[in-house]
PyMOL commands that place a pseudoatom at each C-alpha (Angstrom):
pseudoatom trace, name=CA, resn=MET, resi=1, chain=A, elem=C, hetatm=0, pos=[-98.888, -7.414, -174.988]
pseudoatom trace, name=CA, resn=LYS, resi=2, chain=A, elem=C, hetatm=0, pos=[-97.681, -3.876, -175.507]
pseudoatom trace, name=CA, resn=GLY, resi=3, chain=A, elem=C, hetatm=0, pos=[-98.592, -1.196, -173.025]
pseudoatom trace, name=CA, resn=GLN, resi=4, chain=A, elem=C, hetatm=0, pos=[-101.530, 0.926, -174.098]
pseudoatom trace, name=CA, resn=SER, resi=5, chain=A, elem=C, hetatm=0, pos=[-102.985, 4.163, -172.796]
pseudoatom trace, name=CA, resn=GLY, resi=6, chain=A, elem=C, hetatm=0, pos=[-105.480, 6.831, -173.761]
pseudoatom trace, name=CA, resn=LEU, resi=7, chain=A, elem=C, hetatm=0, pos=[-102.584, 8.867, -175.138]
pseudoatom trace, name=CA, resn=ASP, resi=8, chain=A, elem=C, hetatm=0, pos=[-101.937, 6.147, -177.725]
pseudoatom trace, name=CA, resn=LEU, resi=9, chain=A, elem=C, hetatm=0, pos=[-105.263, 7.013, -179.353]
pseudoatom trace, name=CA, resn=PHE, resi=10, chain=A, elem=C, hetatm=0, pos=[-103.664, 10.284, -180.496]
pseudoatom trace, name=CA, resn=LYS, resi=11, chain=A, elem=C, hetatm=0, pos=[-100.770, 8.423, -182.126]
pseudoatom trace, name=CA, resn=ILE, resi=12, chain=A, elem=C, hetatm=0, pos=[-102.030, 7.634, -185.602]
pseudoatom trace, name=CA, resn=LEU, resi=13, chain=A, elem=C, hetatm=0, pos=[-100.147, 5.087, -187.698]
pseudoatom trace, name=CA, resn=VAL, resi=14, chain=A, elem=C, hetatm=0, pos=[-100.269, 5.189, -191.496]
pseudoatom trace, name=CA, resn=TYR, resi=15, chain=A, elem=C, hetatm=0, pos=[-98.921, 2.236, -193.460]
pseudoatom trace, name=CA, resn=LEU, resi=16, chain=A, elem=C, hetatm=0, pos=[-97.394, 2.118, -196.942]
pseudoatom trace, name=CA, resn=VAL, resi=17, chain=A, elem=C, hetatm=0, pos=[-98.000, -0.820, -199.273]
pseudoatom trace, name=CA, resn=ASP, resi=18, chain=A, elem=C, hetatm=0, pos=[-95.237, -1.253, -201.855]
pseudoatom trace, name=CA, resn=GLY, resi=19, chain=A, elem=C, hetatm=0, pos=[-96.452, -3.074, -204.941]
pseudoatom trace, name=CA, resn=GLY, resi=20, chain=A, elem=C, hetatm=0, pos=[-93.343, -2.324, -206.977]
pseudoatom trace, name=CA, resn=ASN, resi=21, chain=A, elem=C, hetatm=0, pos=[-94.781, -0.153, -209.731]
pseudoatom trace, name=CA, resn=GLY, resi=22, chain=A, elem=C, hetatm=0, pos=[-97.539, 1.180, -207.495]
pseudoatom trace, name=CA, resn=LEU, resi=23, chain=A, elem=C, hetatm=0, pos=[-97.910, 2.330, -203.899]
pseudoatom trace, name=CA, resn=ALA, resi=24, chain=A, elem=C, hetatm=0, pos=[-100.887, 2.650, -201.560]
pseudoatom trace, name=CA, resn=LEU, resi=25, chain=A, elem=C, hetatm=0, pos=[-101.384, 4.182, -198.144]
pseudoatom trace, name=CA, resn=VAL, resi=26, chain=A, elem=C, hetatm=0, pos=[-103.602, 2.493, -195.600]
pseudoatom trace, name=CA, resn=ASP, resi=27, chain=A, elem=C, hetatm=0, pos=[-105.286, 5.512, -193.987]
pseudoatom trace, name=CA, resn=ALA, resi=28, chain=A, elem=C, hetatm=0, pos=[-104.205, 9.136, -194.148]
pseudoatom trace, name=CA, resn=GLY, resi=29, chain=A, elem=C, hetatm=0, pos=[-103.849, 10.292, -190.546]
pseudoatom trace, name=CA, resn=LEU, resi=30, chain=A, elem=C, hetatm=0, pos=[-105.283, 13.477, -189.073]
pseudoatom trace, name=CA, resn=GLY, resi=31, chain=A, elem=C, hetatm=0, pos=[-103.771, 15.570, -191.841]
pseudoatom trace, name=CA, resn=PHE, resi=32, chain=A, elem=C, hetatm=0, pos=[-100.934, 17.322, -190.016]
pseudoatom trace, name=CA, resn=SER, resi=33, chain=A, elem=C, hetatm=0, pos=[-98.170, 14.974, -191.190]
pseudoatom trace, name=CA, resn=CYS, resi=34, chain=A, elem=C, hetatm=0, pos=[-99.016, 14.526, -194.875]
pseudoatom trace, name=CA, resn=ARG, resi=35, chain=A, elem=C, hetatm=0, pos=[-95.872, 16.222, -196.164]
pseudoatom trace, name=CA, resn=GLU, resi=36, chain=A, elem=C, hetatm=0, pos=[-93.789, 14.245, -193.690]
pseudoatom trace, name=CA, resn=ILE, resi=37, chain=A, elem=C, hetatm=0, pos=[-95.362, 11.026, -194.961]
pseudoatom trace, name=CA, resn=MET, resi=38, chain=A, elem=C, hetatm=0, pos=[-94.404, 11.942, -198.527]
pseudoatom trace, name=CA, resn=GLU, resi=39, chain=A, elem=C, hetatm=0, pos=[-90.893, 12.766, -197.396]
pseudoatom trace, name=CA, resn=ASN, resi=40, chain=A, elem=C, hetatm=0, pos=[-90.673, 9.415, -195.590]
pseudoatom trace, name=CA, resn=ILE, resi=41, chain=A, elem=C, hetatm=0, pos=[-91.574, 7.687, -198.857]
pseudoatom trace, name=CA, resn=ARG, resi=42, chain=A, elem=C, hetatm=0, pos=[-88.654, 9.459, -200.535]
pseudoatom trace, name=CA, resn=ARG, resi=43, chain=A, elem=C, hetatm=0, pos=[-86.374, 8.737, -197.592]
pseudoatom trace, name=CA, resn=VAL, resi=44, chain=A, elem=C, hetatm=0, pos=[-86.789, 4.975, -197.955]
pseudoatom trace, name=CA, resn=GLY, resi=45, chain=A, elem=C, hetatm=0, pos=[-85.923, 5.189, -201.646]
pseudoatom trace, name=CA, resn=MET, resi=46, chain=A, elem=C, hetatm=0, pos=[-89.390, 5.044, -203.190]
pseudoatom trace, name=CA, resn=ASP, resi=47, chain=A, elem=C, hetatm=0, pos=[-90.952, 7.379, -205.726]
pseudoatom trace, name=CA, resn=PRO, resi=48, chain=A, elem=C, hetatm=0, pos=[-93.892, 9.345, -204.238]
pseudoatom trace, name=CA, resn=SER, resi=49, chain=A, elem=C, hetatm=0, pos=[-95.336, 9.802, -207.726]
pseudoatom trace, name=CA, resn=LEU, resi=50, chain=A, elem=C, hetatm=0, pos=[-96.157, 6.069, -207.637]
pseudoatom trace, name=CA, resn=LEU, resi=51, chain=A, elem=C, hetatm=0, pos=[-98.701, 6.650, -204.844]
pseudoatom trace, name=CA, resn=LYS, resi=52, chain=A, elem=C, hetatm=0, pos=[-101.893, 5.451, -206.542]
pseudoatom trace, name=CA, resn=TYR, resi=53, chain=A, elem=C, hetatm=0, pos=[-104.339, 4.920, -203.689]
pseudoatom trace, name=CA, resn=VAL, resi=54, chain=A, elem=C, hetatm=0, pos=[-105.219, 5.978, -200.172]
pseudoatom trace, name=CA, resn=VAL, resi=55, chain=A, elem=C, hetatm=0, pos=[-107.397, 3.318, -198.571]
pseudoatom trace, name=CA, resn=ALA, resi=56, chain=A, elem=C, hetatm=0, pos=[-109.610, 4.626, -195.763]
pseudoatom trace, name=CA, resn=THR, resi=57, chain=A, elem=C, hetatm=0, pos=[-110.257, 1.846, -193.273]
pseudoatom trace, name=CA, resn=HIS, resi=58, chain=A, elem=C, hetatm=0, pos=[-113.148, 3.830, -191.791]
pseudoatom trace, name=CA, resn=GLY, resi=59, chain=A, elem=C, hetatm=0, pos=[-114.482, 7.366, -191.541]
pseudoatom trace, name=CA, resn=HIS, resi=60, chain=A, elem=C, hetatm=0, pos=[-113.011, 8.741, -188.330]
pseudoatom trace, name=CA, resn=ILE, resi=61, chain=A, elem=C, hetatm=0, pos=[-110.986, 11.915, -188.752]
pseudoatom trace, name=CA, resn=ASP, resi=62, chain=A, elem=C, hetatm=0, pos=[-107.786, 10.439, -187.337]
pseudoatom trace, name=CA, resn=HIS, resi=63, chain=A, elem=C, hetatm=0, pos=[-107.786, 8.068, -190.318]
pseudoatom trace, name=CA, resn=ILE, resi=64, chain=A, elem=C, hetatm=0, pos=[-109.196, 10.309, -193.063]
pseudoatom trace, name=CA, resn=GLY, resi=65, chain=A, elem=C, hetatm=0, pos=[-108.006, 13.817, -192.180]
pseudoatom trace, name=CA, resn=GLY, resi=66, chain=A, elem=C, hetatm=0, pos=[-105.245, 13.684, -194.804]
pseudoatom trace, name=CA, resn=LEU, resi=67, chain=A, elem=C, hetatm=0, pos=[-107.377, 12.357, -197.668]
pseudoatom trace, name=CA, resn=HIS, resi=68, chain=A, elem=C, hetatm=0, pos=[-107.819, 15.790, -199.249]
pseudoatom trace, name=CA, resn=TYR, resi=69, chain=A, elem=C, hetatm=0, pos=[-104.054, 16.351, -199.400]
pseudoatom trace, name=CA, resn=PHE, resi=70, chain=A, elem=C, hetatm=0, pos=[-103.189, 13.015, -200.990]
pseudoatom trace, name=CA, resn=GLN, resi=71, chain=A, elem=C, hetatm=0, pos=[-106.100, 13.216, -203.411]
pseudoatom trace, name=CA, resn=SER, resi=72, chain=A, elem=C, hetatm=0, pos=[-104.881, 16.656, -204.513]
pseudoatom trace, name=CA, resn=LEU, resi=73, chain=A, elem=C, hetatm=0, pos=[-101.584, 14.983, -205.498]
pseudoatom trace, name=CA, resn=GLY, resi=74, chain=A, elem=C, hetatm=0, pos=[-103.387, 12.459, -207.698]
pseudoatom trace, name=CA, resn=ALA, resi=75, chain=A, elem=C, hetatm=0, pos=[-103.939, 9.507, -205.372]
pseudoatom trace, name=CA, resn=LYS, resi=76, chain=A, elem=C, hetatm=0, pos=[-107.353, 7.857, -205.577]
pseudoatom trace, name=CA, resn=VAL, resi=77, chain=A, elem=C, hetatm=0, pos=[-109.414, 7.656, -202.394]
pseudoatom trace, name=CA, resn=VAL, resi=78, chain=A, elem=C, hetatm=0, pos=[-110.773, 4.180, -201.649]
pseudoatom trace, name=CA, resn=SER, resi=79, chain=A, elem=C, hetatm=0, pos=[-113.560, 3.701, -199.092]
pseudoatom trace, name=CA, resn=HIS, resi=80, chain=A, elem=C, hetatm=0, pos=[-116.552, 1.473, -198.407]
pseudoatom trace, name=CA, resn=GLU, resi=81, chain=A, elem=C, hetatm=0, pos=[-119.929, 2.854, -199.417]
pseudoatom trace, name=CA, resn=LEU, resi=82, chain=A, elem=C, hetatm=0, pos=[-121.188, 2.571, -195.823]
pseudoatom trace, name=CA, resn=GLU, resi=83, chain=A, elem=C, hetatm=0, pos=[-118.666, 5.250, -194.780]
pseudoatom trace, name=CA, resn=ARG, resi=84, chain=A, elem=C, hetatm=0, pos=[-119.958, 7.792, -197.306]
pseudoatom trace, name=CA, resn=GLY, resi=85, chain=A, elem=C, hetatm=0, pos=[-121.624, 9.937, -194.633]
pseudoatom trace, name=CA, resn=ALA, resi=86, chain=A, elem=C, hetatm=0, pos=[-118.253, 10.507, -193.022]
pseudoatom trace, name=CA, resn=VAL, resi=87, chain=A, elem=C, hetatm=0, pos=[-115.816, 10.551, -195.946]
pseudoatom trace, name=CA, resn=CYS, resi=88, chain=A, elem=C, hetatm=0, pos=[-117.902, 12.369, -198.564]
pseudoatom trace, name=CA, resn=GLU, resi=89, chain=A, elem=C, hetatm=0, pos=[-120.357, 14.352, -196.451]
pseudoatom trace, name=CA, resn=GLY, resi=90, chain=A, elem=C, hetatm=0, pos=[-118.190, 15.025, -193.431]
pseudoatom trace, name=CA, resn=LYS, resi=91, chain=A, elem=C, hetatm=0, pos=[-120.958, 14.580, -190.871]
pseudoatom trace, name=CA, resn=PRO, resi=92, chain=A, elem=C, hetatm=0, pos=[-119.250, 15.453, -187.571]
pseudoatom trace, name=CA, resn=GLU, resi=93, chain=A, elem=C, hetatm=0, pos=[-121.086, 12.804, -185.583]
pseudoatom trace, name=CA, resn=LEU, resi=94, chain=A, elem=C, hetatm=0, pos=[-119.621, 10.214, -187.978]
pseudoatom trace, name=CA, resn=THR, resi=95, chain=A, elem=C, hetatm=0, pos=[-116.114, 11.625, -188.446]
pseudoatom trace, name=CA, resn=ALA, resi=96, chain=A, elem=C, hetatm=0, pos=[-115.739, 12.212, -184.677]
pseudoatom trace, name=CA, resn=ASP, resi=97, chain=A, elem=C, hetatm=0, pos=[-113.750, 15.347, -185.524]
pseudoatom trace, name=CA, resn=TRP, resi=98, chain=A, elem=C, hetatm=0, pos=[-115.004, 16.874, -182.269]
pseudoatom trace, name=CA, resn=TYR, resi=99, chain=A, elem=C, hetatm=0, pos=[-112.901, 14.332, -180.368]
pseudoatom trace, name=CA, resn=TYR, resi=100, chain=A, elem=C, hetatm=0, pos=[-109.673, 15.612, -181.914]
pseudoatom trace, name=CA, resn=ASN, resi=101, chain=A, elem=C, hetatm=0, pos=[-110.815, 19.234, -182.337]
pseudoatom trace, name=CA, resn=VAL, resi=102, chain=A, elem=C, hetatm=0, pos=[-109.870, 19.076, -186.029]
pseudoatom trace, name=CA, resn=GLN, resi=103, chain=A, elem=C, hetatm=0, pos=[-112.122, 20.182, -188.887]
pseudoatom trace, name=CA, resn=TYR, resi=104, chain=A, elem=C, hetatm=0, pos=[-112.479, 17.597, -191.641]
pseudoatom trace, name=CA, resn=ARG, resi=105, chain=A, elem=C, hetatm=0, pos=[-112.458, 18.483, -195.368]
pseudoatom trace, name=CA, resn=PRO, resi=106, chain=A, elem=C, hetatm=0, pos=[-114.853, 16.107, -197.180]
pseudoatom trace, name=CA, resn=VAL, resi=107, chain=A, elem=C, hetatm=0, pos=[-113.643, 14.427, -200.375]
pseudoatom trace, name=CA, resn=PRO, resi=108, chain=A, elem=C, hetatm=0, pos=[-115.302, 12.435, -203.162]
pseudoatom trace, name=CA, resn=VAL, resi=109, chain=A, elem=C, hetatm=0, pos=[-114.508, 8.734, -203.175]
pseudoatom trace, name=CA, resn=ASP, resi=110, chain=A, elem=C, hetatm=0, pos=[-112.766, 7.605, -206.354]
pseudoatom trace, name=CA, resn=ILE, resi=111, chain=A, elem=C, hetatm=0, pos=[-113.175, 3.866, -205.775]
pseudoatom trace, name=CA, resn=THR, resi=112, chain=A, elem=C, hetatm=0, pos=[-116.197, 2.758, -203.777]
pseudoatom trace, name=CA, resn=LEU, resi=113, chain=A, elem=C, hetatm=0, pos=[-116.028, -0.631, -202.088]
pseudoatom trace, name=CA, resn=ARG, resi=114, chain=A, elem=C, hetatm=0, pos=[-119.289, -2.558, -201.833]
pseudoatom trace, name=CA, resn=GLY, resi=115, chain=A, elem=C, hetatm=0, pos=[-120.400, -5.765, -200.212]
pseudoatom trace, name=CA, resn=GLU, resi=116, chain=A, elem=C, hetatm=0, pos=[-118.440, -8.127, -198.004]
pseudoatom trace, name=CA, resn=MET, resi=117, chain=A, elem=C, hetatm=0, pos=[-115.152, -8.277, -199.917]
pseudoatom trace, name=CA, resn=GLN, resi=118, chain=A, elem=C, hetatm=0, pos=[-113.399, -6.466, -202.728]
pseudoatom trace, name=CA, resn=GLU, resi=119, chain=A, elem=C, hetatm=0, pos=[-109.869, -6.589, -204.073]
pseudoatom trace, name=CA, resn=LEU, resi=120, chain=A, elem=C, hetatm=0, pos=[-107.565, -3.728, -205.031]
pseudoatom trace, name=CA, resn=SER, resi=121, chain=A, elem=C, hetatm=0, pos=[-104.507, -4.242, -207.234]
pseudoatom trace, name=CA, resn=VAL, resi=122, chain=A, elem=C, hetatm=0, pos=[-101.526, -2.280, -205.937]
pseudoatom trace, name=CA, resn=GLY, resi=123, chain=A, elem=C, hetatm=0, pos=[-98.760, -2.821, -208.451]
pseudoatom trace, name=CA, resn=ASP, resi=124, chain=A, elem=C, hetatm=0, pos=[-97.867, -6.491, -208.244]
pseudoatom trace, name=CA, resn=LEU, resi=125, chain=A, elem=C, hetatm=0, pos=[-99.816, -7.059, -205.023]
pseudoatom trace, name=CA, resn=THR, resi=126, chain=A, elem=C, hetatm=0, pos=[-103.467, -7.689, -204.244]
pseudoatom trace, name=CA, resn=LEU, resi=127, chain=A, elem=C, hetatm=0, pos=[-104.926, -5.851, -201.276]
pseudoatom trace, name=CA, resn=TYR, resi=128, chain=A, elem=C, hetatm=0, pos=[-107.992, -7.700, -200.003]
pseudoatom trace, name=CA, resn=CYS, resi=129, chain=A, elem=C, hetatm=0, pos=[-110.570, -5.441, -198.392]
pseudoatom trace, name=CA, resn=PRO, resi=130, chain=A, elem=C, hetatm=0, pos=[-113.095, -7.359, -196.270]
pseudoatom trace, name=CA, resn=LEU, resi=131, chain=A, elem=C, hetatm=0, pos=[-115.937, -5.472, -194.610]
pseudoatom trace, name=CA, resn=THR, resi=132, chain=A, elem=C, hetatm=0, pos=[-115.507, -5.633, -190.815]
pseudoatom trace, name=CA, resn=PRO, resi=133, chain=A, elem=C, hetatm=0, pos=[-118.249, -3.508, -189.229]
pseudoatom trace, name=CA, resn=GLY, resi=134, chain=A, elem=C, hetatm=0, pos=[-118.608, -2.896, -185.527]
pseudoatom trace, name=CA, resn=HIS, resi=135, chain=A, elem=C, hetatm=0, pos=[-116.403, 0.077, -184.699]
pseudoatom trace, name=CA, resn=THR, resi=136, chain=A, elem=C, hetatm=0, pos=[-118.182, 1.862, -187.581]
pseudoatom trace, name=CA, resn=PRO, resi=137, chain=A, elem=C, hetatm=0, pos=[-120.739, 0.507, -190.090]
pseudoatom trace, name=CA, resn=GLY, resi=138, chain=A, elem=C, hetatm=0, pos=[-118.403, 0.404, -193.091]
pseudoatom trace, name=CA, resn=GLY, resi=139, chain=A, elem=C, hetatm=0, pos=[-115.025, -0.326, -191.562]
pseudoatom trace, name=CA, resn=ILE, resi=140, chain=A, elem=C, hetatm=0, pos=[-112.676, -2.549, -193.524]
pseudoatom trace, name=CA, resn=SER, resi=141, chain=A, elem=C, hetatm=0, pos=[-109.597, -4.520, -192.459]
pseudoatom trace, name=CA, resn=PRO, resi=142, chain=A, elem=C, hetatm=0, pos=[-107.350, -4.846, -195.513]
pseudoatom trace, name=CA, resn=TYR, resi=143, chain=A, elem=C, hetatm=0, pos=[-104.786, -7.611, -195.766]
pseudoatom trace, name=CA, resn=LEU, resi=144, chain=A, elem=C, hetatm=0, pos=[-102.261, -8.926, -198.268]
pseudoatom trace, name=CA, resn=ASP, resi=145, chain=A, elem=C, hetatm=0, pos=[-100.143, -12.031, -198.748]
pseudoatom trace, name=CA, resn=ILE, resi=146, chain=A, elem=C, hetatm=0, pos=[-96.432, -11.653, -199.511]
pseudoatom trace, name=CA, resn=GLU, resi=147, chain=A, elem=C, hetatm=0, pos=[-94.296, -14.758, -200.018]
pseudoatom trace, name=CA, resn=GLY, resi=148, chain=A, elem=C, hetatm=0, pos=[-96.426, -16.837, -197.672]
pseudoatom trace, name=CA, resn=ILE, resi=149, chain=A, elem=C, hetatm=0, pos=[-96.729, -14.090, -195.036]
pseudoatom trace, name=CA, resn=ARG, resi=150, chain=A, elem=C, hetatm=0, pos=[-100.156, -12.587, -194.343]
pseudoatom trace, name=CA, resn=VAL, resi=151, chain=A, elem=C, hetatm=0, pos=[-100.134, -8.941, -193.265]
pseudoatom trace, name=CA, resn=LEU, resi=152, chain=A, elem=C, hetatm=0, pos=[-103.345, -7.562, -191.737]
pseudoatom trace, name=CA, resn=PHE, resi=153, chain=A, elem=C, hetatm=0, pos=[-104.178, -3.880, -191.343]
pseudoatom trace, name=CA, resn=GLY, resi=154, chain=A, elem=C, hetatm=0, pos=[-106.624, -3.992, -188.428]
pseudoatom trace, name=CA, resn=GLN, resi=155, chain=A, elem=C, hetatm=0, pos=[-106.761, -0.326, -187.591]
pseudoatom trace, name=CA, resn=ASP, resi=156, chain=A, elem=C, hetatm=0, pos=[-109.277, 0.025, -184.737]
pseudoatom trace, name=CA, resn=ILE, resi=157, chain=A, elem=C, hetatm=0, pos=[-109.732, -3.481, -183.373]
pseudoatom trace, name=CA, resn=HIS, resi=158, chain=A, elem=C, hetatm=0, pos=[-109.730, -2.006, -179.869]
pseudoatom trace, name=CA, resn=GLY, resi=159, chain=A, elem=C, hetatm=0, pos=[-112.666, 0.368, -180.474]
pseudoatom trace, name=CA, resn=PRO, resi=160, chain=A, elem=C, hetatm=0, pos=[-113.777, 2.694, -178.958]
pseudoatom trace, name=CA, resn=PHE, resi=161, chain=A, elem=C, hetatm=0, pos=[-117.486, 2.252, -179.487]
pseudoatom trace, name=CA, resn=ASP, resi=162, chain=A, elem=C, hetatm=0, pos=[-120.236, 4.836, -179.621]
pseudoatom trace, name=CA, resn=PRO, resi=163, chain=A, elem=C, hetatm=0, pos=[-123.751, 4.398, -181.056]
pseudoatom trace, name=CA, resn=SER, resi=164, chain=A, elem=C, hetatm=0, pos=[-123.681, 7.992, -182.339]
pseudoatom trace, name=CA, resn=TRP, resi=165, chain=A, elem=C, hetatm=0, pos=[-121.227, 6.972, -185.071]
pseudoatom trace, name=CA, resn=GLY, resi=166, chain=A, elem=C, hetatm=0, pos=[-122.866, 3.601, -185.702]
pseudoatom trace, name=CA, resn=SER, resi=167, chain=A, elem=C, hetatm=0, pos=[-120.938, 1.223, -183.461]
pseudoatom trace, name=CA, resn=HIS, resi=168, chain=A, elem=C, hetatm=0, pos=[-122.499, -2.213, -183.054]
pseudoatom trace, name=CA, resn=MET, resi=169, chain=A, elem=C, hetatm=0, pos=[-120.966, -4.681, -180.609]
pseudoatom trace, name=CA, resn=GLY, resi=170, chain=A, elem=C, hetatm=0, pos=[-122.666, -7.716, -182.123]
pseudoatom trace, name=CA, resn=GLN, resi=171, chain=A, elem=C, hetatm=0, pos=[-121.252, -6.935, -185.570]
pseudoatom trace, name=CA, resn=TRP, resi=172, chain=A, elem=C, hetatm=0, pos=[-117.855, -6.163, -184.048]
pseudoatom trace, name=CA, resn=LYS, resi=173, chain=A, elem=C, hetatm=0, pos=[-117.636, -9.598, -182.407]
pseudoatom trace, name=CA, resn=VAL, resi=174, chain=A, elem=C, hetatm=0, pos=[-118.465, -11.288, -185.714]
pseudoatom trace, name=CA, resn=SER, resi=175, chain=A, elem=C, hetatm=0, pos=[-115.821, -9.142, -187.422]
pseudoatom trace, name=CA, resn=MET, resi=176, chain=A, elem=C, hetatm=0, pos=[-113.180, -10.045, -184.859]
pseudoatom trace, name=CA, resn=LYS, resi=177, chain=A, elem=C, hetatm=0, pos=[-113.852, -13.737, -185.371]
pseudoatom trace, name=CA, resn=LYS, resi=178, chain=A, elem=C, hetatm=0, pos=[-113.468, -13.151, -189.105]
pseudoatom trace, name=CA, resn=LEU, resi=179, chain=A, elem=C, hetatm=0, pos=[-110.067, -11.578, -188.469]
pseudoatom trace, name=CA, resn=LEU, resi=180, chain=A, elem=C, hetatm=0, pos=[-109.017, -14.476, -186.251]
pseudoatom trace, name=CA, resn=ASP, resi=181, chain=A, elem=C, hetatm=0, pos=[-109.920, -16.871, -189.054]
pseudoatom trace, name=CA, resn=LEU, resi=182, chain=A, elem=C, hetatm=0, pos=[-107.527, -15.023, -191.383]
pseudoatom trace, name=CA, resn=LYS, resi=183, chain=A, elem=C, hetatm=0, pos=[-104.629, -16.320, -189.251]
pseudoatom trace, name=CA, resn=ALA, resi=184, chain=A, elem=C, hetatm=0, pos=[-102.487, -13.287, -190.044]
pseudoatom trace, name=CA, resn=ASP, resi=185, chain=A, elem=C, hetatm=0, pos=[-98.762, -13.484, -189.378]
pseudoatom trace, name=CA, resn=ILE, resi=186, chain=A, elem=C, hetatm=0, pos=[-98.390, -9.730, -188.843]
pseudoatom trace, name=CA, resn=LEU, resi=187, chain=A, elem=C, hetatm=0, pos=[-100.909, -7.191, -187.553]
pseudoatom trace, name=CA, resn=CYS, resi=188, chain=A, elem=C, hetatm=0, pos=[-100.396, -3.509, -188.380]
pseudoatom trace, name=CA, resn=GLU, resi=189, chain=A, elem=C, hetatm=0, pos=[-102.682, -1.702, -185.952]
pseudoatom trace, name=CA, resn=GLY, resi=190, chain=A, elem=C, hetatm=0, pos=[-103.658, 1.942, -186.333]
pseudoatom trace, name=CA, resn=HIS, resi=191, chain=A, elem=C, hetatm=0, pos=[-102.725, 3.196, -182.876]
pseudoatom trace, name=CA, resn=PHE, resi=192, chain=A, elem=C, hetatm=0, pos=[-100.720, 0.564, -181.006]
pseudoatom trace, name=CA, resn=GLY, resi=193, chain=A, elem=C, hetatm=0, pos=[-98.118, -0.580, -183.536]
pseudoatom trace, name=CA, resn=ILE, resi=194, chain=A, elem=C, hetatm=0, pos=[-97.130, -3.854, -185.130]
pseudoatom trace, name=CA, resn=TYR, resi=195, chain=A, elem=C, hetatm=0, pos=[-97.716, -7.314, -183.652]
pseudoatom trace, name=CA, resn=ARG, resi=196, chain=A, elem=C, hetatm=0, pos=[-95.935, -10.506, -184.675]
pseudoatom trace, name=CA, resn=PRO, resi=197, chain=A, elem=C, hetatm=0, pos=[-95.744, -13.508, -184.898]
pseudoatom trace, name=CA, resn=ALA, resi=198, chain=A, elem=C, hetatm=0, pos=[-99.167, -15.035, -185.553]
pseudoatom trace, name=CA, resn=SER, resi=199, chain=A, elem=C, hetatm=0, pos=[-99.587, -16.035, -181.892]
pseudoatom trace, name=CA, resn=GLN, resi=200, chain=A, elem=C, hetatm=0, pos=[-99.305, -12.392, -180.785]
pseudoatom trace, name=CA, resn=VAL, resi=201, chain=A, elem=C, hetatm=0, pos=[-101.787, -11.322, -183.452]
pseudoatom trace, name=CA, resn=GLN, resi=202, chain=A, elem=C, hetatm=0, pos=[-104.294, -13.868, -182.154]
pseudoatom trace, name=CA, resn=ASP, resi=203, chain=A, elem=C, hetatm=0, pos=[-103.642, -12.857, -178.534]
pseudoatom trace, name=CA, resn=TYR, resi=204, chain=A, elem=C, hetatm=0, pos=[-104.169, -9.184, -179.334]
pseudoatom trace, name=CA, resn=ILE, resi=205, chain=A, elem=C, hetatm=0, pos=[-107.554, -9.727, -180.971]
pseudoatom trace, name=CA, resn=GLN, resi=206, chain=A, elem=C, hetatm=0, pos=[-108.658, -12.239, -178.330]
pseudoatom trace, name=CA, resn=SER, resi=207, chain=A, elem=C, hetatm=0, pos=[-107.773, -9.808, -175.546]
pseudoatom trace, name=CA, resn=TYR, resi=208, chain=A, elem=C, hetatm=0, pos=[-110.412, -7.351, -176.774]
pseudoatom trace, name=CA, resn=LEU, resi=209, chain=A, elem=C, hetatm=0, pos=[-112.994, -10.061, -177.270]
pseudoatom trace, name=CA, resn=ARG, resi=210, chain=A, elem=C, hetatm=0, pos=[-112.489, -10.963, -173.623]
pseudoatom trace, name=CA, resn=ARG, resi=211, chain=A, elem=C, hetatm=0, pos=[-112.615, -7.329, -172.544]
pseudoatom trace, name=CA, resn=TYR, resi=212, chain=A, elem=C, hetatm=0, pos=[-115.916, -6.607, -174.239]
for i in range(1, 212): cmd.bond("trace and resi %d" % i, "trace and resi %d" % (i + 1))
show_as sticks, trace
zoom trace
């Protein structure tokens, strides 16, 4: 298990999905590093103009602060309908922008996810977007399968939890069991990095189930 501290909560990780003829970002960060993210895409030899989607895993500002920037470049914002109050309306109690002392710029959602599961085609790949409430009401935990390897983007498995932004521990426990059942080989977490192989992914999720 990797070392974790309160300072890690200020380290926001954004992940790029490469579908060949289309790219997608999983989350957008606080908004301060958007240009750097685009430059990183160029640096690894990819074409930033292929960025088609920015998938918001949930409505906290550390994950949606950069949505306005990427949308202004032509990327479509993808979010679950239960996160509308945060993403589209920018309600501070839902975005938790007070925690980071950053003002959020609300954006319209281009592709609204509904229900328990929806799929998003990213070039040649399929990004599955299951609803995993608990941390927030409309949080999702996207995953994809590449050549027999399952990659899970479980951004805020660890919490934190606060009823003011709609946290629900009962729903969270159900969601965590759903993630365990996915048997992911790689976990890309939003604050604490990448976990592999599958045994470490399971251990990471189980550790929080035991904690709470």
